[in-house]
C-alpha positions as CSV (number, residue, x, y, z in Angstrom):
1,X,4.9,51.6,-27.2
2,X,6.5,54.6,-28.6
3,X,7.9,57.5,-26.1
4,X,7.2,60.2,-28.7
5,X,8.6,62.6,-26.2
6,X,12.1,60.9,-26.9
7,X,11.7,60.8,-30.5
8,X,11.1,64.5,-30.3
9,X,13.7,65.3,-28.4
10,X,16.1,63.2,-30.7
11,X,14.9,65.2,-33.4
12,X,15.3,68.4,-31.8
13,X,19.0,67.3,-30.5
14,X,19.9,66.4,-34.2
15,X,17.9,68.4,-36.1
16,X,14.9,67.6,-38.5
17,X,17.4,67.3,-41.6
18,X,19.6,64.8,-40.1
19,X,17.0,63.1,-38.1
20,X,15.7,60.6,-40.9
21,X,19.5,59.7,-41.7
22,X,19.9,58.7,-38.0
23,X,16.8,56.9,-37.4
24,X,18.1,54.6,-40.7
25,X,21.3,54.2,-38.9
26,X,19.8,52.8,-35.9
27,X,17.0,50.7,-37.7
28,X,20.2,49.4,-39.8
29,X,22.1,48.3,-36.7
30,X,19.0,46.5,-34.9
31,X,18.0,44.9,-38.1
32,X,21.7,43.7,-38.6
33,X,21.8,42.3,-35.2
34,X,18.5,40.5,-35.4
35,X,19.6,39.1,-38.8
36,X,22.8,37.7,-37.1
37,X,20.6,36.2,-34.0
38,X,18.3,34.6,-36.4
39,X,21.1,33.1,-38.9
40,X,23.4,31.8,-36.4
41,X,23.6,29.1,-33.9
42,X,24.1,30.6,-30.3
43,X,27.6,32.0,-30.0
44,X,27.3,33.4,-26.5
45,X,26.5,36.8,-27.5
46,X,23.0,37.2,-26.4
47,X,23.4,39.5,-23.3
48,X,25.7,41.9,-25.6
49,X,23.5,41.6,-28.7
50,X,20.2,42.3,-26.3
51,X,22.0,45.4,-24.4
52,X,23.0,46.8,-27.9
53,X,19.4,46.1,-29.1
54,X,18.2,47.7,-26.1
55,X,20.3,50.7,-26.3
56,X,19.2,51.6,-29.8
57,X,15.6,51.2,-28.7
58,X,15.8,53.6,-25.9
59,X,17.5,56.1,-28.3
60,X,14.7,55.7,-30.9
61,X,11.8,55.8,-28.2
62,X,10.9,52.2,-28.8
63,X,9.9,51.7,-25.2
64,X,8.4,47.9,-25.4
65,X,11.2,46.6,-27.3
66,X,13.8,48.0,-24.9
67,X,12.2,46.1,-22.4
68,X,11.7,43.0,-24.1
69,X,15.3,43.2,-24.8
70,X,16.3,44.0,-21.5
71,X,14.5,40.9,-20.3
72,X,16.2,38.6,-22.3
73,X,19.5,40.7,-21.7
74,X,18.9,39.8,-17.7
75,X,18.3,36.3,-18.3
76,X,21.6,35.9,-20.3
77,X,23.4,37.3,-17.9
78,X,22.1,34.7,-15.3
79,X,23.2,32.1,-18.1
80,X,19.4,31.2,-18.7
81,X,19.7,31.9,-22.8
82,X,17.7,29.2,-23.5
83,X,14.7,31.0,-21.7
84,X,15.2,33.9,-23.9
85,X,12.0,34.5,-25.9
86,X,13.7,35.4,-29.2
87,X,10.5,35.4,-31.0
88,X,9.1,37.9,-29.0
89,X,11.9,40.5,-29.2
90,X,11.6,40.2,-33.1
91,X,7.9,40.4,-33.1
92,X,8.5,43.6,-30.7
93,X,10.8,45.0,-32.8
94,X,8.7,45.0,-35.6
95,X,5.4,45.8,-34.2
96,X,7.3,49.2,-32.7
97,X,8.9,49.8,-36.0
98,X,5.5,49.8,-37.4
99,X,4.4,51.9,-34.8
100,X,6.9,54.3,-35.1
101,X,6.6,54.8,-38.8
102,X,2.8,55.0,-38.5
103,X,2.7,57.6,-35.9
104,X,5.8,59.5,-36.8
105,X,3.8,62.3,-39.0
106,X,1.6,62.7,-36.2
107,X,4.3,63.1,-33.5
């Protein structure tokens, strides 16, 4: 679910001191996009939103979340927005976030 190699690479790239700040920034971005999706009716932005979520997920090593976002992004690109399983996207983020913080000290 979490690519700990990527997490460690990110930590090494930006330094241990700035790691928490960068993680917080990525999580705020993801949560903002998710809140926008949950609180609004479809606005034609699913493809772009899911692409952005996927990018954040990959940066943080959230592999499973990135795959779910990619699946939704592909459906949106085909015009099949109604087939996107948004509850799975949201649940995947929640479980990935829990796994991330649960395993952060051991990585």
